[in-house]
DRENPA-3360 file (N, C-alpha, C; in nm, 2 decimals, always signed):
BEGIN
1 = MKDRKIIN = +7.70/+9.74/+10.20/+7.71/+9.80/+10.09/+7.83/+9.92/+10.10 ~ +7.90/+9.93/+10.02/+8.01/+10.04/+10.03/+7.94/+10.16/+10.00 ~ +8.02/+10.27/+10.08/+7.98/+10.41/+10.04/+8.04/+10.45/+9.89 ~ +7.98/+10.54/+9.84/+8.03/+10.60/+9.70/+8.05/+10.73/+9.73 ~ +8.15/+10.79/+9.67/+8.19/+10.92/+9.67/+8.27/+10.98/+9.54 ~ +8.22/+11.10/+9.52/+8.27/+11.18/+9.41/+8.38/+11.26/+9.47 ~ +8.50/+11.25/+9.43/+8.62/+11.35/+9.49/+8.71/+11.39/+9.37 ~ +8.75/+11.52/+9.40/+8.85/+11.58/+9.31/+8.99/+11.51/+9.36;
9 = YDSINESL = +9.07/+11.49/+9.26/+9.20/+11.44/+9.29/+9.28/+11.54/+9.37 ~ +9.27/+11.65/+9.35/+9.34/+11.75/+9.44/+9.30/+11.74/+9.60 ~ +9.19/+11.69/+9.62/+9.13/+11.67/+9.76/+9.15/+11.54/+9.83 ~ +9.22/+11.46/+9.76/+9.24/+11.33/+9.84/+9.34/+11.34/+9.93 ~ +9.31/+11.26/+10.04/+9.40/+11.27/+10.16/+9.52/+11.19/+10.13 ~ +9.64/+11.21/+10.21/+9.76/+11.14/+10.18/+9.76/+10.99/+10.18 ~ +9.67/+10.95/+10.27/+9.67/+10.79/+10.28/+9.62/+10.74/+10.16 ~ +9.51/+10.79/+10.12/+9.44/+10.73/+10.00/+9.53/+10.76/+9.87;
17 = KKQIYKDY = +9.58/+10.88/+9.86/+9.68/+10.90/+9.75/+9.81/+10.79/+9.75 ~ +9.86/+10.77/+9.87/+9.97/+10.66/+9.89/+9.93/+10.53/+9.83 ~ +9.79/+10.49/+9.86/+9.74/+10.37/+9.82/+9.74/+10.36/+9.68 ~ +9.68/+10.47/+9.62/+9.67/+10.46/+9.47/+9.80/+10.46/+9.41 ~ +9.90/+10.52/+9.45/+10.03/+10.52/+9.39/+10.09/+10.38/+9.41 ~ +10.07/+10.32/+9.52/+10.12/+10.19/+9.53/+10.05/+10.09/+9.44 ~ +9.91/+10.11/+9.42/+9.86/+10.02/+9.33/+9.89/+10.04/+9.19 ~ +9.91/+10.18/+9.15/+9.94/+10.21/+9.01/+10.07/+10.29/+9.01;
25 = PNGFFHLA = +10.19/+10.23/+9.03/+10.31/+10.29/+9.03/+10.34/+10.35/+8.90 ~ +10.28/+10.31/+8.79/+10.33/+10.36/+8.66/+10.21/+10.47/+8.61 ~ +10.13/+10.51/+8.69/+10.02/+10.61/+8.65/+9.90/+10.54/+8.64 ~ +9.78/+10.62/+8.63/+9.66/+10.56/+8.61/+9.58/+10.62/+8.50 ~ +9.65/+10.68/+8.40/+9.58/+10.73/+8.28/+9.50/+10.63/+8.21 ~ +9.54/+10.49/+8.22/+9.48/+10.39/+8.14/+9.34/+10.37/+8.20 ~ +9.30/+10.43/+8.32/+9.17/+10.41/+8.40/+9.08/+10.53/+8.36 ~ +9.14/+10.63/+8.31/+9.07/+10.76/+8.31/+8.94/+10.74/+8.21;
33 = LKIPKADG = +8.83/+10.78/+8.24/+8.72/+10.77/+8.16/+8.67/+10.92/+8.14 ~ +8.64/+10.95/+8.02/+8.58/+11.09/+7.98/+8.42/+11.07/+8.00 ~ +8.38/+11.16/+8.10/+8.24/+11.17/+8.14/+8.17/+11.28/+8.11 ~ +8.07/+11.27/+8.01/+8.00/+11.41/+7.97/+7.92/+11.45/+8.11 ~ +7.90/+11.58/+8.08/+7.82/+11.67/+8.18/+7.70/+11.73/+8.09 ~ +7.59/+11.77/+8.16/+7.47/+11.81/+8.10/+7.49/+11.93/+8.02 ~ +7.59/+12.00/+8.04/+7.60/+12.13/+7.96/+7.70/+12.10/+7.82 ~ +7.72/+11.97/+7.81/+7.79/+11.94/+7.68/+7.94/+11.92/+7.70;
41 = SYFHAFTY = +8.00/+11.97/+7.83/+8.13/+11.96/+7.84/+8.16/+11.83/+7.90 ~ +8.27/+11.80/+7.95/+8.32/+11.68/+7.99/+8.42/+11.68/+8.11 ~ +8.45/+11.58/+8.19/+8.56/+11.57/+8.27/+8.61/+11.44/+8.26 ~ +8.73/+11.41/+8.32/+8.80/+11.28/+8.32/+8.81/+11.23/+8.47 ~ +8.79/+11.11/+8.48/+8.77/+11.05/+8.62/+8.81/+10.91/+8.61 ~ +8.85/+10.84/+8.73/+8.87/+10.72/+8.73/+8.80/+10.65/+8.87 ~ +8.77/+10.53/+8.86/+8.71/+10.48/+8.98/+8.83/+10.41/+9.06 ~ +8.81/+10.41/+9.20/+8.90/+10.35/+9.29/+8.82/+10.28/+9.40;
49 = DTSDCVYL = +8.85/+10.15/+9.41/+8.78/+10.07/+9.53/+8.87/+10.06/+9.64 ~ +8.82/+10.10/+9.76/+8.89/+10.05/+9.89/+8.79/+9.94/+9.97 ~ +8.81/+9.90/+10.08/+8.75/+9.80/+10.15/+8.61/+9.86/+10.19 ~ +8.59/+10.01/+10.22/+8.47/+10.06/+10.26/+8.41/+10.16/+10.17 ~ +8.48/+10.19/+10.04/+8.43/+10.30/+9.97/+8.46/+10.26/+9.82 ~ +8.37/+10.32/+9.72/+8.41/+10.33/+9.59/+8.41/+10.48/+9.56 ~ +8.52/+10.52/+9.50/+8.54/+10.66/+9.47/+8.54/+10.68/+9.34 ~ +8.49/+10.79/+9.29/+8.50/+10.83/+9.15/+8.59/+10.96/+9.17;
57 = IKLNEHWM = +8.72/+10.97/+9.12/+8.80/+11.06/+9.15/+8.84/+11.13/+9.00 ~ +8.79/+11.26/+9.02/+8.79/+11.35/+8.92/+8.94/+11.41/+8.88 ~ +8.99/+11.40/+8.77/+9.11/+11.45/+8.74/+9.10/+11.60/+8.68 ~ +9.20/+11.67/+8.71/+9.20/+11.81/+8.65/+9.27/+11.79/+8.52 ~ +9.25/+11.91/+8.45/+9.30/+11.90/+8.32/+9.46/+11.89/+8.29 ~ +9.52/+11.95/+8.40/+9.67/+11.96/+8.40/+9.71/+11.81/+8.39 ~ +9.66/+11.71/+8.48/+9.71/+11.57/+8.48/+9.67/+11.51/+8.35 ~ +9.58/+11.54/+8.28/+9.55/+11.48/+8.16/+9.63/+11.54/+8.05;
65 = KSPDDMLN = +9.69/+11.65/+8.07/+9.78/+11.71/+7.95/+9.93/+11.69/+7.98 ~ +9.96/+11.66/+8.10/+10.09/+11.65/+8.15/+10.12/+11.51/+8.23 ~ +10.11/+11.40/+8.17/+10.13/+11.28/+8.23/+10.28/+11.27/+8.29 ~ +10.37/+11.35/+8.25/+10.51/+11.32/+8.32/+10.50/+11.39/+8.45 ~ +10.41/+11.48/+8.47/+10.38/+11.55/+8.61/+10.33/+11.45/+8.70 ~ +10.24/+11.37/+8.66/+10.18/+11.26/+8.75/+10.28/+11.17/+8.78 ~ +10.36/+11.11/+8.69/+10.47/+11.02/+8.71/+10.57/+11.07/+8.80 ~ +10.61/+11.21/+8.79/+10.69/+11.25/+8.87/+10.65/+11.27/+9.02;
73 = EIEEYRPE = +10.53/+11.28/+9.04/+10.46/+11.30/+9.17/+10.46/+11.16/+9.23 ~ +10.42/+11.05/+9.17/+10.43/+10.91/+9.22/+10.58/+10.89/+9.24 ~ +10.68/+10.92/+9.17/+10.81/+10.88/+9.19/+10.87/+10.96/+9.32 ~ +10.82/+11.08/+9.37/+10.84/+11.13/+9.48/+10.80/+11.05/+9.61 ~ +10.69/+10.98/+9.59/+10.63/+10.91/+9.70/+10.71/+10.77/+9.73 ~ +10.79/+10.73/+9.62/+10.86/+10.59/+9.62/+10.92/+10.56/+9.73 ~ +11.00/+10.65/+9.81/+11.08/+10.62/+9.91/+10.98/+10.58/+10.04 ~ +10.87/+10.65/+10.05/+10.76/+10.66/+10.16/+10.69/+10.52/+10.14;
81 = LGTDFED = +10.68/+10.47/+10.04/+10.60/+10.36/+10.01/+10.67/+10.21/+10.04 ~ +10.78/+10.22/+10.07/+10.87/+10.09/+10.09/+10.88/+9.99/+10.00 ~ +10.93/+9.88/+10.03/+10.97/+9.78/+9.94/+10.86/+9.71/+9.86 ~ +10.73/+9.74/+9.90/+10.61/+9.68/+9.83/+10.58/+9.75/+9.71 ~ +10.65/+9.87/+9.69/+10.62/+9.95/+9.59/+10.70/+9.91/+9.47 ~ +10.65/+9.84/+9.37/+10.72/+9.78/+9.26/+10.67/+9.85/+9.13 ~ +10.78/+9.84/+9.03/+10.75/+9.90/+8.89/+10.66/+9.78/+8.82;
% end
């Protein structure tokens, strides 16, 4: 059985971040879920599976309000991700 972890997007290690960007070169907004909290507020997150773990990755409000910033960050990684990184 895979491990399950809840992690904030800002805490993701570089290796996992690169893999997410490689899998979703045009962003991952389409994966974001609005998850309610007990106090009536909510947060946005998406799930990401690796060979050994299922992550619930919490997105901060900045990412949800500024999709261009996410796409710009992904673009910065493009040279590092090599030829397998396709649009």
